[in-house]
C-alpha positions in Angstrom: 23.4 -7.6 0.8 22.2 -8.5 3.7 18.6 -10.2 3.2 16.1 -10.5 5.7 14.1 -13.7 4.7 10.5 -14.4 6.6 10.6 -17.6 7.1 7.6 -20.2 7.4 9.6 -23.7 7.8 12.9 -25.6 7.5 11.5 -27.3 4.0 10.6 -24.4 2.4 13.7 -22.4 3.5 15.8 -25.5 1.6 13.6 -24.7 -1.7 14.4 -20.9 -1.5 18.1 -20.9 -0.4 19.4 -22.4 -3.5 18.3 -19.7 -5.3 19.0 -16.5 -2.9 22.4 -17.9 -2.9 23.1 -17.5 -6.6 22.2 -13.7 -5.9 25.2 -13.6 -3.2 23.0 -12.4 -0.9 24.1 -12.9 3.2 20.5 -14.3 4.2 19.3 -13.8 7.7 15.9 -16.2 8.4 12.9 -14.1 10.4 10.6 -16.4 11.9 7.4 -14.5 12.9 4.2 -17.0 12.6 1.3 -16.8 14.9 -0.5 -18.5 12.1 0.4 -21.6 13.1 -1.2 -24.4 15.1 -1.7 -26.0 17.4 0.8 -25.1 19.9 2.6 -28.4 19.2 2.9 -28.0 15.3 4.4 -24.3 16.1 7.0 -25.8 18.1 7.6 -28.9 15.6 8.5 -26.2 12.9 10.4 -24.1 15.1 12.0 -26.9 16.3 12.9 -28.0 12.9 14.1 -24.5 11.7 16.4 -23.7 14.4 18.4 -26.9 14.3 18.4 -26.4 10.2 19.8 -22.7 10.7 22.3 -24.2 13.4 24.0 -26.8 11.5 24.0 -24.8 8.2 25.4 -21.5 10.0 22.4 -19.4 9.1 21.6 -16.6 11.1 18.0 -16.7 12.6 15.8 -14.0 13.8 13.1 -15.1 16.1 9.8 -13.6 17.1 9.4 -16.5 19.2 5.4 -16.0 19.6 2.5 -18.3 19.7 0.0 -15.9 18.2 -3.3 -18.0 18.3 -5.2 -15.0 19.9 -3.7 -12.4 17.4 -4.2 -14.7 14.5 -8.2 -15.6 15.7 -8.9 -12.1 16.3 -7.3 -11.1 12.8 -9.1 -13.8 11.1 -12.5 -14.4 12.4 -14.1 -11.5 10.4 -12.2 -12.1 7.4 -12.7 -15.9 6.8 -13.4 -15.9 3.1 -9.4 -13.9 3.1 -7.7 -15.6 5.8 -4.3 -16.8 4.0 -4.3 -12.6 2.7 -4.8 -11.5 6.7 -2.7 -14.2 7.1 0.4 -13.3 4.5 -0.4 -9.6 5.7 0.3 -10.2 8.8 3.7 -12.1 8.5 5.1 -9.8 5.6 3.8 -6.7 7.4 6.2 -7.5 10.4 9.5 -8.5 8.3 9.1 -5.6 6.3 9.0 -3.3 9.3 12.1 -5.4 11.3 13.9 -5.2 8.2 13.8 -1.6 7.5 14.4 -0.9 11.3 17.3 -3.0 11.2 19.0 -1.6 8.3 18.3 -4.7 6.1 19.1 -3.9 2.4 16.1 -6.3 1.3 13.6 -8.8 2.1 12.0 -11.6 1.0 10.0 -14.6 2.1 9.6 -18.3 2.1 6.3 -18.0 0.6 7.2 -17.2 -2.4 8.5 -21.0 -3.0 5.0 -22.5 -1.9 3.0 -24.5 -5.3 0.4 -23.7 -2.6 -0.2 -20.2 -1.5 -0.9 -17.2 -3.5 2.2 -16.2 -5.1 0.3 -13.0 -6.4 -1.1 -12.3 -3.3 2.4 -12.6 -1.5 4.0 -10.2 -4.0 1.4 -7.8 -4.0 2.0 -7.4 -0.3 5.6 -7.7 0.0 5.7 -4.6 -2.8 3.4 -2.6 -0.6 5.3 -2.9 2.5 8.5 -2.3 0.6 6.8 0.8 -0.2 5.4 2.0 2.8 9.1 1.1 4.9 11.0 2.5 2.0 12.8 -1.2 2.2 13.8 -3.1 -1.2 11.5 -6.2 -1.9 13.9 -8.9 -3.3 11.0 -11.0 -5.8 11.7 -14.1 -7.3 9.2 -16.9 -8.1 11.0 -19.5 -6.5 8.5 -22.2 -7.0 10.4 -24.0 -9.4 12.4 -25.0 -6.0 9.9 -26.2 -4.2 9.6 -30.1 -4.8 13.9 -30.1 -4.6 13.5 -28.5 -1.1 10.6 -31.1 -0.1 12.8 -34.0 -1.0 15.9 -32.6 0.7 14.0 -32.3 3.8 12.8 -35.9 3.5 16.1 -37.3 2.9 17.6 -35.1 6.0 14.4 -36.2 8.0 13.4 -32.8 8.9 10.0 -32.4 10.2 7.7 -31.6 7.4 4.1 -30.6 8.2 0.9 -31.8 6.8 -0.6 -28.5 6.2 -0.2 -24.6 5.7 -0.4 -23.8 9.3 -3.4 -22.6 10.5 -6.3 -24.9 12.5 -8.6 -23.6 9.2 -5.4 -25.2 6.6 -5.1 -28.4 8.8 -9.1 -28.7 8.7 -9.0 -28.2 4.7 -6.0 -31.4 4.8 -8.1 -33.5 6.6 -11.6 -32.9 5.6 -10.6 -32.5 1.6 -13.6 -29.7 1.0 
């Protein structure tokens, strides 16, 4: 079964892959992350993912679009739910791509993070699975989060210090 996996970064991919491969999926990573800012951070994460997928013979489809304006327009009037808007943008695009390109299912590495709203991500994936008539392959990968981070560190894979958007960078360094 061919699975399109929305991939936010290489460390989260590492944490997700072992569990997905237990199910014998053919994994294709999907990069679409207009939330990541600034541009240098965006490129660092994309380069790390490109290197990891190339070295591990994993297909990578890139929507290589630095979406500062699109992201800002999406969240500016929803700052209290900026994460929900961000998840929605990325999950909708992945589910639609999976359906249009005849994948059997889709999922997201966002489901591995201990810092994301797991319930909201699952809810949005189910919504778009229904809308686009594509299977959402659900699993709670959070038990693999620390192991993925550890493996990334051991292999000198670029690791970010915040979720991705400029607001998460602010929260990381200002500590509200």
